[in-house]
Every structure is written in structure tokens, then in C-alpha cells.
C-alpha positions in Angstrom: -60.6 -118.1 -169.1 -60.5 -116.6 -165.6 -58.9 -113.2 -165.2 -55.6 -113.3 -163.2 -56.6 -110.0 -161.5 -59.7 -111.8 -160.2 -57.7 -114.8 -159.1 -55.2 -112.6 -157.3 -58.0 -110.6 -155.5 -60.2 -113.6 -154.6 -57.8 -116.6 -154.4 -59.7 -118.6 -151.7 -63.1 -117.9 -153.3 -61.8 -119.2 -156.7 -60.4 -122.3 -155.1 -63.6 -123.0 -153.2 -65.7 -122.5 -156.4 -63.5 -124.8 -158.4 -63.9 -127.5 -155.7 -67.6 -127.6 -156.6 -66.4 -129.2 -159.8 -64.3 -131.7 -157.8 -61.4 -130.2 -159.9 -58.4 -131.9 -158.2 -55.8 -129.3 -159.5 -57.6 -126.2 -158.2 -55.2 -125.2 -155.5 -52.1 -126.3 -157.6 -53.1 -124.3 -160.7 -54.3 -121.2 -158.8 -51.1 -121.0 -156.8 -49.1 -121.5 -160.0 -50.9 -118.8 -161.8 -50.4 -116.3 -158.9 -46.7 -117.2 -158.7 -46.1 -116.7 -162.4 -48.1 -113.4 -162.3 -46.1 -112.2 -159.4 -42.8 -112.9 -161.2 -44.3 -111.3 -164.3 -45.2 -108.1 -162.4 -41.6 -107.9 -160.8 -40.1 -108.4 -164.3 -42.3 -105.8 -165.8 -41.3 -103.3 -163.0 -37.6 -104.0 -163.5 -38.0 -103.6 -167.3 -39.8 -100.3 -166.8 -37.0 -99.0 -164.6 -34.3 -100.1 -166.9 -36.1 -98.6 -170.0 -36.5 -95.3 -168.1 -32.8 -95.3 -167.2 -31.8 -96.1 -170.7 -33.8 -93.2 -172.0 -32.1 -90.9 -169.7 -28.6 -92.2 -170.7 -29.6 -91.8 -174.4 -30.7 -88.2 -173.8 -27.4 -87.4 -172.1 -25.2 -88.6 -174.9 -26.1 -85.7 -177.2 -25.6 -83.2 -174.5 -22.2 -84.6 -173.6 -21.1 -84.5 -177.2 -22.2 -80.9 -177.5 -20.1 -80.0 -174.4 -17.1 -81.7 -175.9 -17.0 -84.4 -173.3 -16.2 -87.2 -175.7 -14.9 -89.7 -173.1 -18.0 -89.3 -170.9 -20.2 -89.6 -174.1 -18.3 -92.8 -175.0 -18.8 -94.3 -171.6 -22.5 -93.3 -171.8 -22.8 -95.1 -175.2 -21.2 -98.3 -173.7 -23.7 -98.1 -170.8 -26.6 -97.7 -173.3 -25.4 -100.7 -175.2 -25.3 -102.8 -172.1 -28.8 -101.6 -171.1 -30.1 -102.5 -174.5 -29.0 -106.1 -174.1 -30.4 -106.2 -170.5 -33.7 -104.8 -171.8 -33.9 -107.4 -174.5 -33.2 -110.2 -171.9 -36.0 -108.8 -169.7 -38.4 -108.5 -172.6 -37.7 -112.1 -173.6 -38.2 -113.2 -170.0 -41.5 -111.2 -169.8 -42.8 -112.7 -173.0 -42.0 -116.2 -171.7 -43.8 -115.5 -168.4 -46.8 -114.1 -170.1 -47.0 -117.2 -172.3 -46.6 -119.5 -169.2 -49.4 -117.5 -167.4 -51.7 -117.9 -170.4 -51.1 -121.6 -170.7 -51.7 -122.0 -167.0 -54.9 -120.1 -167.1 -56.0 -122.2 -170.1 -56.0 -125.3 -167.7 -58.3 -123.7 -165.2 -62.1 -124.3 -165.8 -64.7 -121.7 -165.2 -66.0 -121.1 -161.6 -69.5 -122.3 -161.1 -72.3 -119.8 -160.4 -73.6 -119.6 -156.8 -76.7 -121.7 -157.6 -74.7 -124.6 -158.9 -74.4 -127.4 -156.4 -71.2 -129.4 -155.8 -71.3 -132.8 -157.4 -69.2 -135.4 -159.2 -71.4 -136.7 -162.0 -74.8 -136.7 -163.7 -76.2 -138.5 -160.7 -75.8 -135.3 -158.6 -77.7 -133.1 -161.1 -80.9 -131.3 -159.9 -84.2 -131.9 -161.7 -85.9 -128.6 -161.6 -88.9 -129.0 -164.0 -90.9 -131.7 -165.8 -93.5 -131.4 -168.5 -95.8 -133.7 -170.4 -97.2 -137.2 -170.2 -95.0 -140.2 -171.1 -96.9 -142.0 -173.9 -97.9 -145.6 -173.6 -96.9 -147.5 -176.6 -98.2 -150.8 -178.1 -96.6 -154.0 -177.1 -95.0 -154.3 -180.5 -93.4 -150.8 -180.4 -89.8 -150.7 -181.5 -86.9 -148.2 -181.1 -86.1 -145.8 -183.9 -83.2 -147.8 -185.3 -85.9 -150.4 -186.3 -88.4 -147.8 -187.5 -85.9 -146.2 -189.9 -85.3 -149.5 -191.5 -89.0 -150.3 -191.7 -89.9 -147.0 -193.4 -86.5 -146.6 -195.3 -86.0 -143.0 -194.1 -82.5 -143.1 -192.6 -79.7 -145.3 -193.8 -76.6 -146.0 -191.6 -75.2 -148.6 -193.9 -75.0 -146.1 -196.8 -73.4 -143.6 -194.6 -70.9 -146.1 -193.5 -70.1 -146.9 -197.1 -69.6 -143.2 -198.0 -67.8 -142.1 -194.9 -67.9 -144.3 -191.8 -69.9 -145.2 -188.7 -71.8 -142.3 -187.2 -72.6 -140.5 -190.6 -76.2 -141.4 -191.5 -77.9 -140.7 -194.9 -81.4 -139.2 -194.5 -83.8 -140.3 -197.3 -87.2 -139.3 -198.5 -89.5 -138.4 -195.6 -86.6 -138.7 -193.2 -84.7 -135.9 -195.1 -87.9 -133.8 -195.3 -88.5 -134.2 -191.5 -84.9 -133.0 -190.9 -85.4 -130.0 -193.1 -88.8 -129.3 -191.5 -87.3 -129.3 -188.0 -84.4 -127.0 -189.0 -86.8 -124.5 -190.7 -89.2 -124.6 -187.7 -86.5 -124.0 -185.2 -85.0 -121.1 -187.2 -88.4 -119.5 -187.7 -89.2 -119.7 -184.0 -85.8 -118.2 -183.1 -86.3 -115.3 -185.6 -89.8 -114.7 -184.2 -88.2 -114.5 -180.7 -85.9 -111.7 -181.9 -82.8 -113.7 -182.9 -80.8 -112.5 -185.9 -80.0 -115.4 -188.3 -76.5 -116.0 -189.5 -74.9 -118.7 -191.6 -71.3 -119.1 -190.4 -68.4 -121.1 -191.8 -68.2 -124.7 -190.6 -64.4 -124.6 -190.5 -62.6 -122.5 -187.8 -59.1 -121.5 -187.2 -57.1 -121.9 -184.0 -57.9 -118.4 -182.7 -61.6 -119.2 -182.9 -61.1 -122.5 -181.1 -59.2 -120.8 -178.3 -61.7 -117.9 -178.2 -64.7 -120.1 -177.1 -62.7 -122.7 -175.1 -62.7 -125.6 -177.5 -58.9 -125.4 -177.5 -56.9 -126.6 -175.8 -59.5 -128.4 -173.8 -61.4 -130.4 -176.5 -58.7 -130.6 -179.3 -59.0 -134.4 -179.5 -62.7 -134.2 -180.0 -62.6 -132.1 -183.2 -61.9 -133.2 -186.7 -58.9 -131.3 -188.0 -58.0 -130.3 -191.6 -54.3 -130.6 -190.8 -53.0 -129.2 -194.1 -54.6 -125.8 -193.4 -54.6 -126.0 -189.6 -58.4 -125.7 -189.5 -61.1 -127.5 -187.5 -64.6 -128.7 -188.3 -66.9 -127.1 -185.8 -68.3 -129.2 -183.0 -71.2 -126.6 -182.6 -72.4 -123.4 -184.2 -71.6 -121.7 -180.9 -68.0 -121.5 -182.0 -68.1 -119.5 -185.2 -71.1 -117.4 -184.2 -69.6 -116.3 -180.9 -66.3 -115.6 -182.7 -68.1 -113.1 -184.9 -67.5 -110.7 -182.0 -63.9 -111.7 -181.2 -61.7 -108.6 -180.6 -64.8 -106.3 -180.8 -66.0 -103.5 -178.6 -69.8 -103.2 -178.7 -71.9 -100.5 -177.2 -73.9 -101.1 -174.0 -77.1 -100.0 -175.8 -76.6 -102.9 -178.3 -77.5 -105.5 -175.7 -78.8 -108.1 -176.0 -77.1 -109.2 -179.1 -79.1 -112.3 -180.1 -78.0 -114.6 -182.9 -79.2 -118.0 -184.3 -77.8 -120.3 -186.9 -78.1 -123.8 -188.3 -75.0 -125.8 -189.1 -73.9 -129.4 -189.3 -71.8 -130.3 -186.2 -68.9 -132.7 -186.2 -67.5 -134.6 -183.2 -64.8 -137.3 -183.3 -65.6 -138.5 -179.7 -68.7 -140.6 -180.2 -68.4 -142.7 -177.0 -68.6 -146.4 -176.4 -70.9 -148.5 -178.5 -73.9 -150.2 -177.1 -77.7 -149.7 -176.7 -77.3 -146.3 -175.2 -75.6 -144.9 -178.3 -77.3 -146.9 -181.0 -78.9 -145.3 -184.0 -79.4 -141.6 -183.7 -78.5 -141.4 -180.1 -74.9 -140.4 -180.8 -73.4 -139.4 -184.1 -70.1 -138.0 -185.5 -72.1 -135.6 -187.7 -75.5 -134.0 -186.9 -77.5 -130.9 -187.5 -78.3 -128.3 -184.8 -79.9 -124.9 -184.5 -78.0 -122.8 -182.0 -78.8 -119.7 -180.0 -76.0 -117.3 -179.0 -76.4 -114.2 -176.9 -74.0 -111.5 -175.9 -75.4 -109.8 -172.9 -74.8 -107.2 -170.1 -73.4 -108.9 -167.0 -76.3 -107.7 -164.9 -78.8 -109.3 -167.1 -77.2 -112.5 -168.2 -78.9 -114.8 -165.8 -82.3 -113.4 -166.6 -81.4 -114.0 -170.2 -80.4 -117.6 -169.4 -83.9 -118.2 -168.0 -85.4 -116.6 -171.1 -83.4 -118.9 -173.4 -84.5 -121.9 -171.3 -88.1 -120.9 -171.7 -87.6 -120.7 -175.5 -86.3 -124.2 -175.7 -89.0 -125.6 -173.4 -91.6 -123.9 -175.7 -90.2 -125.8 -178.7 -90.4 -129.2 -176.9 -94.0 -128.5 -175.8 -95.0 -127.5 -179.4 -93.5 -130.8 -180.5 -95.5 -132.6 -177.8 -92.4 -134.3 -176.4 -92.3 -134.9 -172.6 -89.2 -133.4 -171.1 -87.4 -132.6 -167.9 -84.9 -129.8 -167.1 -81.8 -130.5 -165.1 -79.5 -127.9 -163.5 -76.1 -129.5 -163.8 -73.9 -130.0 -160.7 -70.3 -128.7 -160.7 -68.7 -132.0 -161.7 -71.0 -132.5 -164.7 -70.7 -129.0 -166.3 -68.6 -128.2 -169.3 -65.2 -126.7 -168.9 -66.3 -123.2 -169.9 -69.7 -123.0 -168.3 -70.7 -121.1 -165.1 -74.1 -122.6 -165.1 -75.9 -125.1 -167.4 -79.4 -126.4 -167.9 -79.8 -129.7 -169.7 -83.1 -130.5 -171.3 -84.0 -134.2 -171.8 -86.9 -135.8 -173.7 -88.4 -139.1 -172.8 -88.0 -141.9 -175.4 -90.9 -144.3 -174.7 -89.6 -147.0 -177.0 -86.1 -147.0 -175.3 -87.5 -146.3 -171.9 -85.0 -143.6 -171.1 -84.3 -139.9 -171.1 -82.3 -138.4 -173.9 -80.4 -135.1 -173.7 -81.4 -132.7 -176.6 -80.3 -129.3 -175.4 -77.8 -127.5 -173.1 -78.3 -123.9 -172.3 -75.4 -122.2 -170.6 -74.0 -118.9 -169.2 -70.3 -118.6 -169.6 -70.2 -115.2 -167.8 -66.8 -113.6 -168.8 -64.9 -116.9 -169.4 -65.2 -116.7 -173.2 -65.2 -112.9 -173.5 -61.8 -112.8 -171.7 -60.3 -115.0 -174.3 -62.2 -113.3 -177.1 -61.4 -109.8 -175.9 -65.1 -109.1 -176.3 -65.9 -105.9 -174.4 -68.6 -103.2 -174.3 -68.4 -99.5 -174.0 -69.9 -98.0 -170.8 -72.8 -95.8 -171.9 -72.0 -93.3 -169.2 -68.2 -93.1 -169.9 -67.1 -94.2 -173.4 -63.5 -94.5 -172.1 -64.5 -97.4 -169.8 -64.6 -100.8 -171.3 -66.0 -103.9 -169.6 -66.2 -107.6 -170.5 -69.5 -108.8 -171.8 -71.2 -112.1 -170.8 -71.8 -114.8 -173.4 -74.5 -117.5 -173.5 -75.6 -120.2 -175.8 -78.2 -122.9 -176.1 -79.2 -125.7 -178.5 -82.6 -125.0 -180.0 -82.4 -127.7 -180.9 -80.1 -130.6 -181.8 -81.9 -132.8 -184.2 -80.8 -136.5 -183.9 -82.5 -137.3 -180.6 -85.5 -135.1 -181.4 -86.0 -137.1 -184.6 -85.5 -140.4 -182.7 -88.1 -139.4 -180.0 -90.6 -138.1 -182.6 -90.4 -141.4 -184.4 -90.6 -143.6 -181.3 -93.3 -141.7 -179.4 -95.6 -141.3 -182.4 -95.5 -144.7 -183.9 -98.8 -146.4 -184.5 -100.0 -149.5 -186.4 -100.7 -147.2 -189.4 -97.4 -145.4 -189.4 -95.6 -142.5 -187.6 -97.7 -139.4 -186.9 -96.0 -136.1 -187.5 -96.5 -133.4 -184.7 -99.1 -130.8 -185.9 -96.6 -128.0 -185.6 -94.4 -129.6 -188.3 -97.1 -130.7 -190.8 -97.0 -127.5 -192.8 -93.2 -127.7 -193.0 -93.1 -131.4 -193.9 -96.1 -131.3 -196.3 -97.2 -134.7 -194.9 -98.9 -135.9 -191.8 -97.6 -139.4 -191.5 -94.6 -141.5 -192.4 -96.0 -144.8 -193.7 
């Protein structure tokens, strides 16, 4: 979340930045946060004065008793008792104001980076790069939801029988292709200096609040209500939370982590051609990159992460384009996001397969993730957090199947053949 000190010092700049998102409540919530904080400061000041006075009265009681001034000591005790109640009342009020301020700040999204353009929707996103040649398929080419039936590699009906819609069963070469992609993505991340971790796929409320899934996306997550736990929507959440309430050393940067997890999302969108088959699922696999970085180097790191994802897509020989999202299309927690889309020749459309984002201090403020100044260990600063999909599997699988279909079967990209142990699905 945004820091109240920053909002107080840069009110108009914050409002202007939020308007890039077309966030209609920008002025209302910023003004509300400042008002609550002002009252909180006044209450804190009154509490400090009252506590100081109460301490002086408490000290005087003993001296008065020693001097035999029992009446004055008695009156001092009465005053101390009254002060104690007043202090409790102010402490309760302060706690309530701090809670109100936190809840207000939870409603305010991150401010976009200077390079992010204003915009309302995906139509206002900027295409900043394109790579590859869109393949020309035979006239009888079909989308992946037909191919998976033809070759019996992914079964949606079985998944629906076991769980429900949006939970496919991967079979035979379909399962092996999944495993090959996961291993390939992890190996490439490790080769690029990322430290592999295997985190839990259930998180508690503190973790959800730490990375911004709560309270913003509560309805999109599956909840284990008996234990007040949530199934993760992305590995970003547990991996980033490894450093919640931590103070790292400046020399530790960059802290680069990668991990594979299944991901679970209740919100699967409306049904239709755009979300058929693997295009949108309730459960899917993803390899995630998470970086904790020095604020001065985080945007350089963002470009580095983007290049890594582009390299994966090029190795898979999938034509792609890179979009810099406009303010209105960015996620709640992001300061800047790149989306990468691959072209599905059989569907004739672009499919998003990765988002790479810089959150600046938005998550670290919630996480209380700080670093120790290398020149002065007493100074602590908020770190920047970043993450990126490298990559989400469903639409990658869909595009590999569609773009590589031939009369003799589906060709496997060369980079995956040693992982799959086969060259074709037939």
C-alpha cells in the first residue's frame, strides 16, 4: 500500500498519478486518509502529553507520602486514576484511528510509474515490441480443444467428473509436455541466477494482505474456511512472503527466486470461444520469477526479467508481442506491467501468457520488508519487489499444439524434445 507520509507530502501528485488509472475515488480516498492521519497525529500528541503528566503525578505520590502530606498524596492518587482512564480512552481511540487509516489505505491502488500512460482498458495499452512470424496453417487446421480430443492428451470431461469445469486432466504425452515445460522453465531460471524454492500452495491471511491479494481479490481465491487459509492464485504470493517482516542487507540485492506451483482462481470469466479449452482455467501450472531489489535498480531489473521471458518464447519459436499496460488496465498493486502475448494461429488471436511487474514499495510497505543501509546500519529503507510469469503453461501449451499441427501430428519445439523424450504427438 502507499505510505501515508508520502501521501501527506505529495497529495496532488498522488491524486494525479491515480487518475492515470481512471480511479474514480482517488481524491475521496486520499483526502480521507489525510484526514484520519491528521486526527491520529493529534490524538497521539494528546496521549503523549497525558502520559507524561501521569508519570509526573505518579512520581510525586511517593515524595508526598514521605513528607507526610497524606491529603495531597490522596488527591494525587485520584488524579492519577482519572488520568489512567483518560489514557485508556485515548489509546482505544488511537487504535481505532490506526485501523481506520490502514483500511482506507488498503482501498488505494498503487500509483503508476512515470512511463505508464493514462488509459481505461486494454485498448489503450502500448505495443512496444513484436517478434517472430505468424505461421500459416493448413485449411483443415483446428484449435487446441479439437486437437486434445484427437490425440487424447488432455481430458476436460474427466476433470469435470472429478472436480468441475476448468480442472483438466493431462494424459500421456499431454502430461509429459506439461512436465517438460515446467522443467525447462525452471532450468532456464536457475541458469539465469534464480534460486529455486518450492513454497506451500496454501496461504494465511497475513500473506494475502502482504502481497495485496487481500482485501482486493478475496472473491477470486478459493478459501479453506475451516482453517482460514487460501489456495494461492500465483506463486508470487508465498514466495514474496518468505521475506515478510524481514530486514535484508543492501549487499544481498538482487534476491532472485523462482518456483513452480499450481495456481487456483475462482474467477474464470464468461464462457465462450475466447475462454474455451485451455484459454482460461480454475487450476493451472506456472513457473514464477520473484525479485527483491534495490529501489535504484528495480526498473533495470524489470527490463532484465522481460528479456528473460522473451528469450523463453523465442526458444519455443512462438511469435509474441510485448505490451506496456496503461493505467486503467494494470493490476491493483503494480506500478508498471509488461504483458507478453503469443499468437495462436488456429484461433487467430493473441493470448496473454505472462505479466512482468514492478510493485516498487507497494508490497514491501505491507510486508514490512526493508533493507539495511550499507553505509549506516541504523538506517532502514523499503525494498522494491517484482515478479513475472516465466511462464504460465495453459496458453503456451495451447499455442504449441495449434501452431505446430501438421498432417502427421504435432511437432514439439526442438528445445523441449530432450525434456519430452519425443519429437511429435501423433
